[in-house]
C-alpha positions in Angstrom: 79.5 41.4 27.9 76.7 43.2 29.6 75.6 42.2 33.0 72.1 41.3 31.8 73.6 39.0 29.1 75.7 37.3 31.8 72.6 36.9 34.0 70.6 35.3 31.1 73.5 32.9 30.4 73.7 32.0 34.0 70.0 31.2 34.1 70.3 28.9 31.2 73.4 27.1 32.7 71.3 26.6 35.9 68.4 25.3 33.9 70.8 22.8 32.1 72.3 21.7 35.5 68.8 21.3 37.0 67.8 19.2 34.0 70.8 16.9 34.4 70.2 16.6 38.2 66.6 15.7 37.6 67.6 13.3 34.9 69.9 11.5 37.4 66.9 11.2 39.7 65.0 9.2 37.0 67.6 6.4 37.2 67.6 6.3 33.4 70.8 5.2 31.6 73.6 7.7 31.0 74.0 5.9 27.7 70.5 7.2 26.8 71.6 10.7 27.8 74.8 10.4 25.7 72.9 9.1 22.6 70.1 11.7 22.8 71.8 14.9 24.0 72.6 16.0 20.4 69.5 14.5 18.8 67.6 17.8 18.4 70.5 19.0 16.2 69.4 16.5 13.5 66.8 19.2 12.7 69.7 21.1 11.0 69.2 18.7 8.1 66.2 20.9 7.2 68.7 23.4 5.9 69.3 21.1 3.0 65.9 22.2 1.8 66.8 25.9 2.3 67.0 28.5 5.1 63.3 28.9 5.6 62.6 25.2 5.9 65.7 24.8 8.0 64.7 27.5 10.4 61.3 25.9 10.9 62.7 22.4 11.4 65.4 23.7 13.8 63.0 25.9 15.8 60.5 23.0 16.1 63.0 21.0 18.1 64.6 23.9 20.0 61.6 25.5 21.7 60.9 24.6 25.3 57.1 24.1 24.9 57.1 20.5 23.7 59.7 19.1 26.1 58.1 20.8 29.1 54.7 19.4 28.2 56.4 16.0 27.6 58.1 16.2 31.0 54.8 17.0 32.7 53.0 14.1 30.8 55.8 11.8 31.9 55.4 12.8 35.5 51.6 12.6 35.5 51.5 9.3 33.7 54.3 7.9 35.8 56.6 7.2 32.8 60.2 7.8 33.9 61.4 7.1 30.4 59.2 9.9 29.0 60.4 12.2 31.7 64.0 11.3 31.1 63.7 12.0 27.3 62.1 15.3 28.1 64.9 16.3 30.5 67.6 15.4 28.0 65.8 17.6 25.4 65.5 20.5 28.0 69.2 20.1 28.8 70.1 20.4 25.2 68.0 23.5 24.7 69.4 25.1 27.9 73.0 24.4 26.9 72.4 25.9 23.4 70.9 29.1 24.9 73.7 29.3 27.4 76.2 29.1 24.6 74.3 31.8 22.7 72.5 29.7 20.1 69.0 31.0 19.7 66.0 30.2 17.6 66.8 30.6 13.9 65.5 33.3 11.6 64.5 32.4 8.0 67.3 34.6 6.6 70.0 32.1 7.5 71.4 29.7 10.1 73.6 32.4 11.7 70.7 34.7 12.3 69.0 34.0 15.6 66.6 35.7 18.0 69.7 36.3 20.2 71.6 37.9 17.4 74.1 36.7 14.8 76.3 33.8 15.7 79.7 32.8 14.2 82.7 34.8 13.4 82.3 38.5 12.9 83.7 39.7 9.6 87.0 41.6 10.2 87.4 44.8 8.4 90.7 45.4 6.7 92.9 47.8 8.6 93.2 51.2 7.1 96.7 51.9 5.9 98.0 55.4 5.5 99.0 56.4 1.9 
């Protein structure tokens, strides 16, 4: 693994940890956290309609723009629940990125902006004749 890749993964792990720490500061229920941490992955159901629709659905819930705006709105409006939901969402995205799961390309679920995910195809060993 290249040093730059390690640095990027570390940044995402720090972002995930910061989201969890900030979530704890909201005094929201950890049950809420447990229930919602995987909620953005329900967007994968879009793949039932094909890879293009699936990529759009997945990416819509895996970009930081909406949860960051939601967190800001929660803070400005004094809504700890809104802030808590946004922080769970941010934690989910950060963990995904730290694990190497990127935004999806319309060519297929395994194709992401970070590269291809999943098992690499093994080539058959060359045997001498």
